[in-house]
Residue, then its C-alpha position, 0 to 999 in steps of 0.5 A: m468411465v463408469v460414468t459414461a457407461i450408466v449414462s449410456g446404459v438407459t433405455k428409451s423405455t426409462n423414464s425421462r424424469t430418472a434419465r435428466a436425475l442419472a445425468l444430473l449425478a454424472a455431472l456432479a461426479l465428473v465435478a467432484t473428480s476434477c476437485g479432486a487430490d489430482d487437480a488442487a486449485t491453484l491462484e489466477g491473476p497477480a496473486a499467481d505472479i507470487y504464487a504459482g503453485t498448488c494451494a495447501d491445505a486449510t489451517d485452523t488460523t486466521i490472521t485478523v489484518y487492520s489494512g491501510r494500504s488498499e485492497e487493490l495493492v495488497g489483497p493478491v499478496f494476502d490471497a498468495f499467502t492463504c495459497e501458499t500457507g493455508h493461513a486464513i486472512a480477515p482484512r478489515w480495509g481504512g485509512s491509515t491515520d484512521m485505522a491507528l485511531l481505531l487501534g488506539e482506542e481499541g487498545e488491548r481488546s482489538a481483534a487485531d492481528v497486523f496492522l498494515s500502514r501506507s506510513p510509518g507514522p501511524v505504526g509510530f503513534l501506536e508504538g509510542k502507546g505500547l500497542l505494538a508486539p516485539l518483532d524477531a530480529d530474524l525478521l528485522d534483519l530482512v531490511d536496513s536498520s534505516f527501515a525499520s523501527d529502533e524499539g523493533t515494533w514496525v518494519g517497513f516492506s516497500g518505498r514510495q518517493r514523493v513527487a510533483v505530478y503535473s499535466t503535460d497540456t499545461v504545464e512546460p518542462g522548463e518552469l518545473p520548481a527545483s524545490v517544494f519549496d517554490l510552490t509558495g510562488e506567483a508563479w504556482r498561484d491557484r496551480v497546486a493540489i495537496p493531498a492533506t488528509n492523506g497519510s504519506f502526505a501527513d508522515w511528509f510534513t512530519v518530517l518536514r517540521e523535523q528538518f525545518g522546525n514547526d514555525a518554518a513547517a506551519t509558514w510553508l503550508n500557510d503560505m501555500v493556502a494563501n497562494g492558493a493550492r487546493s485540497y484533494p482527497n488523496n494522491r490518486s486524485i490528484v494524479e487522475a486531476a492532472g492528467r484532466g488538465e484539472i489541475d498544473l500539479g500536485l504533491v504525490n507518491h511517485y507510483y500513482n502516476y505509473q499506474e495510471a500510465a500503464a492502464l491508459g497509456d497516451s491518453h494519461r496526460a500527467a508526468n512525475h517530477g522529481f525534485a532536485n537532490n537534497d530536496i525535502g520534496a523527493l522524500l522516499m517513504v516506506s509502507a510499515a508493518s506491525i504486530t498489535s500487542s493484543s494478538n494471539n496470533v504471533e507466530a502466523s503473523t510474523q510468518l505473514l510479516t516475512y512473506l512481505l519481505s520475500e522475493p516474490v512479493q518484493q518482485y511484485f511491489t516493484t512490477t506489478t504496483f510500481e513501487y521501491p522494493i526494500a529486502a531480498g536484494v530485489d531491484a526496482i523495475d527499469g523505468l523508475a527513477p534512480l533513488d539518489a537524494a542523499a536525504f533519503g538516508s538521514i531520515d529518522f523514521n521513528s521520529l514520525g509518530g510522536g508527532f503523528e498528533e501535533t503534525n494533524a493539528i498543524i494541518e487543520a489548523s492551516g485551512i487546507l482541509n477547506q480548500 
């Protein structure tokens, strides 16, 4: 009201420059009023689906996160956490394997507070080096014990099933394989893609080694190479290639195809195929969260890990990123395949860290990275 009176009180004889200055002051006053306590900041986009309240005042705390999960997937979670708690997050993005190796090199000098991995292998690798802090018992109790470290240094926060994505234009449903071991046969020569440098594939291959032995695992991968399997940089590139008909079939995490289908609709020409129950190709892998032993922000970092397992975030993972929730009693979104493979409950994720380097050596020796 005062602003209106000031502007309307300017006479015709008032210098135009003064009038413009008064108008600018009036506009600034309006902006200041709109940013006051009665109109506190709120979130927009996917982050608002996680937290719809007004944002808390900023604290002096900044949590440095080395994230092997992409900004697209967990960025909204970080935004919601910061809005709700006032704690800032300083993320560093990269591949889970690369981040784990970097943390291994930095050791106790690392500035990282939290490490998020697409799969348990990289956190197991750091656990073996003594570079992870023990997590609170209350935090570990939020998930089934099979989705947390026996040593209590990491906890799972979402799940992804391994599947075969295939081109619906070049592959008939009747020819789809029952087992991942069928892919070394002549019927699949020059038709299959593998994300050989991807952390989830490396963890899956480590489980293959644990279940069948090094010789059998190496033989399978060598036979895949001999059968013309091609290496792609990641899961998404394989899903996109299948949608274009560039490849017939690829080994990926399930949710990438759901995301592409949601974005492109009927123009996306690929579908997921689940391997038979008990087949190693249908393994459920979990994303893992940990706090580094070098962290000076353990309390705030524990808040962030707890937030990942809260009901709103677990709902976000299944409704927005199409992953499987593993905490807070949240059900998977309709349309996701049921998790009924018996092998899911029998995998010891704690074994993955110790096999991290040996798995990479076998993958490199197979020659798949050159395909």
